[in-house]
Every structure is written in structure tokens, then in C-alpha cells.
N, C-alpha and C positions, 0 to 999 in steps of 0.2 A: 413170337411165332406170326409167322405171316401166310394167311390163307386167302386164295381167290374167293370172292364173294359177287355174288350174282341175286338181282331180285327182278321184279316185274311191275312196268307201270302201263296201265292201258293196251297191254297188250306186247309191249316192248320190252327187250332184256335187256337191263343195263349192268354194266359190271365194273369191279371195283375190288380193292385188295383190303381187308381186314388185319389190323396188326394187333397184336395183344402181349401181353408181358409174358416173359418166360418164366414167370414164378406162379405159383399157386394164387389162384383167384381169392381175395377175402372172403370174410361170408356175406357181405353185403354186395360183393361183384364189384370189377373195377368201375372207375368211371370212365368216361369215353367221349371222344371228340368226332365229331362230323365234319369233313371237309367239302367245301362246297368253292368249286373253281369258277374262274373268270370267263368272260366273254371271250369265245375260240379256244378256250383252256382245255384241260384235262387233269384227270388225277394226279399227274407229275408235275405240274405247273413249270415255271420258268427255273433254270438252274435247280431243278428235283426240290423245290421249295416243299411240296408236299410229302413227299418219299422220306426227305431228309428228315423232316420234324416229324411225322409219324412214328420215326424209330429211335428218335430223341424221346417222344414220350412213353413208348412202348419199357424204355431203359428206366424210365421214372414210374414205372406200375400205371400209366394211365391207357386205354385202349384208344382206337382210331380207327375211321373208314372214310377212305378216300376212295370217290366213284365219279364215274364220268356220266354225265347229264344227256338225256336223250338226244342225239345226233352228234353227240360231243365224243373225240378220244374213241374207245373202241365200242360202245354203246349203240343197239340199235336205234333206229330213227334218222330223221334226215335233219340237216342243220335248218334247213330253209321253214321246217315246221316249228323250230323253237322258238317259244314268248319267255317270257319273267313269269305268267302262270305256270306252264309246264315245267321249268325249273325249280319252282316252289313247290308243284305237286312231288318232283323227284327228292326234293330234300326232304319232304314229309315223309316217303317212303323209305327214304334211306333211313330216316331215324326210327323208324318202325323197325326194319330188319335189324338192325342195331339192338335194340330192345328185344330180340328175340333169342339173340345168341347167347350160348351157355356160358357162364363166369361176368356177365356184363351187370351193372347195378342200372334198373331201367331209372331212376330218379335222378342218375349223374350224366344223362347224357348231353353235351353241351355241343355248341356250334362254332365253328371257325368258317368266314366268310373272305374271300379274295376278291377285290375288285366287283366285277358284277355279283359274284359270289356274295360280298356284303351284303348287297342292296337286297338279293335273296334269301339270304338268311335271317335276315333283319326283319323281313314280310314274312316269313315260316316259323319265326320265333316261338311265337305266344300257341298257335296250333299244335307245333312239335314238342311243347312242352320244355323248352330248352331251358336245362339248369344254369348255364353260363353262353353268355353271347362275345364273341371275341371278334372284329372286323379288322382286318390288313386293308389297308388302301382303298376302303370302299367309295361304289361308284354312287352316282346321282343320275336321273333322268337326264338333267340336264346334258350328260357328257354325250346324248346321241342326237341332241337337236343339230348340231355343226354336220352331222353322218347324213341328215337327210339329204338325198341327191337331188338338186337344184333348189332346195327348200320345202320341196313338197312330198309327199308320200307317197311311194313307187307305186306303179298300179298292179305290179305282183311281186315282181323280186328283184330289191338291189343286189348291185354285185360291188360288195366291199373289202378288196385284196383277194377276190377270189373265194369268198364267203358269200352265202346266197341268205342273205336278211330279206324277211317277208314284210309284206305292208305289215300283216297281222303284230308282228313283233313291234315295230314302232308305233303302230296304235295302242299295243298295250303296254309298251314303257311308257309313254305320253301319259297313259292315266293312272300310273302307279305313284303311290304316296308313303315312300319308305320312312320319312321320317315324322309322318303322322302315325305310322304302324309302330315307329321304334319310341314316341312318347305315349302311346296307349299300352305297350308291354309291360314296362315297369320292372323288370329283370334285373342281374347282375349283368355289366356288359362292361367292355374297353374297348377303345379303340387305338390302333397303332398306324402312321402314316410316316413316311417319308419326306422330307422337309424337300426335297430335291424331286419329288414325284411329278412330272409333266404331263399324266396321262390324266390320273384323277388329283386334282388340285388339294392340296393339305387343307386348304378352307372346306373341303367336303368332308374330311374327318372330324374337322371341330364341330362342324353343323350336324354330323351324327352324334358326338358325344353331347352336344346341348339339346337335342330331343331327347336320348338316353339316359341323360341325369349322371352322365359318368365319367370318368377322367380317360384323356386322349395323350398318348405318348408320341412325340416327335422323334423321329430316327436321324439323326444329325448325318446328313450325306445320301441317306436313302433313296433311292428311286422308286418307281412304281412297283417292280419287283425286286428292291431291294439288293441291287446287282452289285455285291462284294461282298468279299468275306467277312468284313469287318461291321457291315450293314445287318449281314444276315445273322451274324453271331449276337447283335443287339438286338433283333427282333424275335429270334427264338431266348433269348434270357429273359425279355419281358412278356414273351406269351408264358413260357413256365410258369412264370412267378402267378400272374394272373389266374392260369387254368389249374394251378395247385392251390389257390384258394388265398393268394396274398393280395 
């Protein structure tokens, strides 16, 4: 089943889609996954990566929530107000929303973060009480240094390909320490990265895996968005293995 989802953070409505299996929930409830999209992304993601994987999970007895962070997709808010901190808040509330739903096991809510969503999910994992943490092509703050206009913080808002990115976004990003948060967390995690990713270098995935003390899987030929049928199939297969407890 697929149900429209909505919840509020600081007075803004966030919208998403809750996927649940078509079978009756077990006594303990279904395990679930909260998806966190990337920078300028949304709850669908490239090639409908999130939509397709949510449906794969539901067919295997795992619920999931795909949602748009504030200022992204269809959710309320302006992109010029987005920071890493606001997206961490959004992710925490998304996890709380899932735990309130009937048929969900509150102890087995997992996080899946893609690109900047991987950074956000890592920072949120401890407070969110994530059962497991899965990162797809996770970003690090290093990625935004070359995007500083003229190497300086913008006075107000920078125009990044039509996206209004605020001075506060850059300031907040540059003080984040996701690898330190990963090392403190100590939960069960896994990293998957395409070996031809030219947006977030595969080295980022290796650094996350070392900090998390977990395995990393390289997808041969995988781009940042795993943009082929073959690499997407490998991504889903490895993700299912991990999220199912393998």
C-alpha cells in the first residue's frame, strides 16, 4: 500500500509517501526505512531510485517513507532557508512520524541517505535511534568548498544553477563533522558507492566506512546516481541484503 504522508516541522508542512507491505503486519510490526534525499533532490530522486526501491522493499515486507525536506520537492519552505541543520531536524521528525504509524516496529526504523542525504542521515542517526544506517554515495563537506563563489562566503545568497543557496547553508556545512558523528555512533552501518562517481568521489565512501567501522561495497561502473539498469540492480541487491539483516 502507498499512502500520502504529511507532518510538520517548525510550522512548515512536509510531504511524502509511506509505503507498507500488502500483507498483515507481524506482531512486532514491520521494519521500516526512512529515505533522505540529496542536495536539490526530492523524494523521487534520479531515475526514480527512491520510488522503485520503496516498492521493492514493500514486496519484501519492509515499510518505508520517502519525504521532501523543507524547501525541496513539494514540501513547504524555501530552498534559500535550507541548511544541513534543518535537514537533520526534518529527518528526525520523519523518523518520529514513521514510529507513530500503525503496523510499524518502532525499534527497527532504519535510515537510508543518498549523497548529501548520507551526510544528513549520519548526523541524525544517533538521535533518531536508527536501527541500521545505509549510505548511498555519501557526500562530505569538502564537496561544497569549490562551490563557494570566488572562494568566499556569499553576502546573502549564491546562485548555484538556479538554486538559491544561502550564506547560512555554507557556514553550517563547513562546520559539520559527519565523520566524527559516524565514529561516535557505533551502530550497524553499510556504505555503497559507485566506482565511477564523479560527484562524490569513491574515497568519500571509504572514509565513511572507516569512521563507521563497517563494510563498503563498490558498484562497478556505478555513477553518482547509479545510472544504468545493471548498476541499479546491483545497488538494490546489496541494499536489500544489508537492510534485511545480512
